[in-house]
Backbone bond lengths (Angstrom), bond angles and torsions (degrees), N, CA, C in turn:
res aa  C-N    CA-C-N  psi(-1)  N-CA   C-N-CA  omega(-1)  CA-C   N-CA-C  phi
1 M - - - 1.451 - - 1.536 107.95 -
2 Y 1.309 118.80 129.69 1.451 123.53 -179.97 1.537 108.95 -94.96
3 T 1.355 115.92 142.25 1.452 119.31 178.04 1.503 105.72 -138.78
4 H 1.336 114.55 137.15 1.453 122.78 175.28 1.496 106.62 -103.01
5 F 1.338 119.68 117.34 1.396 123.83 175.44 1.527 112.56 -103.84
6 V 1.317 118.18 146.21 1.420 126.02 171.40 1.519 107.74 -130.52
7 L 1.278 116.16 115.09 1.491 121.85 175.03 1.524 110.25 -109.26
8 S 1.286 117.35 130.85 1.482 119.24 -178.72 1.579 109.04 -111.16
9 T 1.289 112.68 156.12 1.449 119.10 175.10 1.526 110.18 -76.60
10 L 1.307 116.39 163.88 1.475 121.51 179.84 1.500 109.39 -57.18
11 H 1.278 117.99 127.37 1.495 124.19 -179.20 1.518 111.64 52.77
12 R 1.343 116.17 23.11 1.471 123.92 178.13 1.522 112.33 52.60
13 Q 1.329 112.66 36.00 1.450 120.60 173.82 1.491 112.08 -64.64
14 P 1.307 123.05 131.08 1.497 122.53 175.60 1.490 116.08 -72.38
15 I 1.328 117.79 73.64 1.437 121.04 -172.42 1.507 114.43 -102.21
16 I 1.304 118.22 2.61 1.457 122.65 179.42 1.466 109.74 -97.29
17 P 1.281 121.62 97.95 1.490 119.48 -178.67 1.535 111.72 -74.33
18 E 1.271 114.29 152.09 1.535 122.16 -176.32 1.546 107.45 -56.78
19 K 1.262 120.37 -39.32 1.452 122.44 -176.79 1.547 113.41 -63.98
20 N 1.374 115.32 -26.31 1.524 118.79 179.64 1.484 112.04 -97.75
21 R 1.325 117.96 -1.97 1.504 120.63 -175.30 1.557 111.03 -56.79
22 P 1.360 116.12 -50.04 1.439 117.95 -176.19 1.588 113.25 -59.62
23 R 1.347 114.21 -39.36 1.483 117.83 -177.43 1.573 109.96 -67.39
24 I 1.388 115.18 -39.92 1.431 119.52 178.06 1.507 111.41 -64.76
25 E 1.270 117.20 -40.76 1.518 121.46 -177.96 1.509 106.38 -66.46
26 K 1.282 121.71 -41.12 1.476 125.47 -175.87 1.609 106.31 -69.92
27 Y 1.304 116.22 -39.51 1.459 119.05 177.32 1.466 112.75 -59.45
28 I 1.330 118.52 -46.68 1.453 125.20 -178.22 1.537 108.47 -68.10
29 T 1.329 117.61 -38.93 1.451 120.74 174.52 1.510 111.48 -56.07
30 G 1.269 115.22 -47.92 1.530 121.56 176.12 1.540 113.55 -56.42
31 I 1.338 113.95 -41.74 1.516 117.85 -179.27 1.550 108.17 -65.13
32 V 1.338 118.22 -46.41 1.420 124.10 178.91 1.542 110.88 -59.50
33 N 1.289 118.00 -46.56 1.486 123.54 179.12 1.527 111.70 -64.02
34 N 1.289 116.14 -34.17 1.473 119.89 -179.76 1.512 112.85 -73.37
35 H 1.332 117.24 -12.33 1.462 120.16 178.64 1.538 110.01 -111.42
36 D 1.334 118.44 35.52 1.408 124.58 175.02 1.518 112.83 52.69
37 S 1.366 117.30 36.71 1.472 119.54 178.03 1.527 105.49 -125.83
38 K 1.304 114.15 171.00 1.500 119.04 -175.49 1.525 110.36 -126.54
39 L 1.340 115.58 127.55 1.439 121.18 179.76 1.534 108.45 -93.80
40 Y 1.365 115.35 128.79 1.501 119.19 179.44 1.504 112.90 -103.26
41 A 1.327 118.46 -30.55 1.518 122.52 177.56 1.499 109.90 -153.86
42 I 1.339 112.04 145.23 1.467 117.36 176.59 1.540 107.40 -149.70
43 Y 1.306 116.01 143.45 1.448 122.29 170.50 1.512 111.10 -150.54
44 A 1.376 114.08 126.50 1.444 118.68 179.71 1.567 110.12 -98.37
45 N 1.262 118.76 114.37 1.432 121.16 175.42 1.561 104.62 -90.60
46 P 1.307 118.11 169.52 1.489 121.03 -179.04 1.551 113.96 -56.94
47 E 1.339 116.82 -32.25 1.439 117.95 -176.73 1.484 114.11 -120.81
48 H 1.295 121.43 1.73 1.501 124.42 173.52 1.489 112.71 -162.01
49 I 1.346 115.79 164.03 1.456 119.90 -176.89 1.531 104.90 -131.40
50 H 1.360 114.37 135.33 1.452 123.57 170.96 1.505 110.32 -104.89
51 F 1.330 116.29 141.66 1.454 117.71 169.96 1.489 110.56 -152.87
52 L 1.368 117.30 144.39 1.486 122.42 -179.70 1.507 105.80 -116.40
53 I 1.336 113.99 126.23 1.450 120.77 179.82 1.527 111.94 -132.15
54 S 1.356 111.34 162.02 1.481 115.49 163.80 1.531 100.64 -116.89
55 R 1.341 113.62 122.16 1.476 119.31 -174.99 1.533 112.66 -94.33
56 S 1.289 111.34 158.07 1.452 118.80 175.01 1.539 109.88 -69.34
57 P 1.304 118.81 145.20 1.462 117.85 175.54 1.541 112.48 -71.43
58 K 1.314 116.53 -5.39 1.440 122.00 -179.83 1.513 113.51 -77.08
59 I 1.409 116.24 -15.98 1.393 121.21 -178.92 1.514 114.10 -133.81
60 S 1.350 117.72 140.04 1.439 118.69 -175.12 1.529 110.37 -79.72
61 E 1.334 115.45 164.56 1.422 121.89 178.34 1.526 109.87 -59.49
62 E 1.297 113.76 -45.03 1.502 120.35 -178.74 1.497 112.70 -62.79
63 D 1.377 117.13 -44.28 1.383 119.12 178.18 1.505 116.08 -63.14
64 L 1.341 114.18 -42.68 1.463 119.78 -179.80 1.505 108.95 -69.46
65 A 1.310 122.63 -40.21 1.456 121.31 176.52 1.523 112.25 -65.25
66 T 1.313 119.33 -33.27 1.423 122.41 179.03 1.521 110.10 -68.05
67 I 1.344 114.95 -46.28 1.459 122.15 178.54 1.573 109.63 -58.05
68 I 1.244 116.48 -47.82 1.501 121.91 -177.80 1.522 110.10 -67.07
69 A 1.309 116.42 -44.98 1.474 118.45 -178.63 1.528 111.82 -63.16
70 E 1.336 116.11 -48.14 1.460 120.23 -177.42 1.508 112.94 -67.55
71 S 1.361 117.04 -39.75 1.478 119.36 178.21 1.526 111.94 -71.24
72 S 1.288 116.68 -42.27 1.450 118.04 -179.62 1.547 112.17 -70.14
73 E 1.339 118.01 -27.21 1.476 119.61 176.04 1.529 107.93 -66.07
74 K 1.326 118.01 -48.59 1.429 119.83 177.95 1.537 112.57 -61.37
75 F 1.254 118.19 -37.26 1.460 120.37 179.54 1.487 112.62 -69.25
76 I 1.345 118.13 -40.33 1.471 122.34 178.31 1.516 110.36 -67.93
77 N 1.276 117.32 -41.95 1.467 120.43 -177.03 1.515 109.81 -74.23
């Protein structure tokens, strides 16, 4: 099952600088891979992130989105 996620920053503030974009994308890729899912595309804009995955049936969309959002928030901050 393919899912397209869009996560936005708080109040859509442009807090993701271009120089940090590759690190954030690699971090999220690692989270997805560690949950037996596969990432097909990702792009971090200054105020939001898009990514397309096929997720493992072992984890719900909601749970995976929550894990990614909370982990990446800590990483970005």
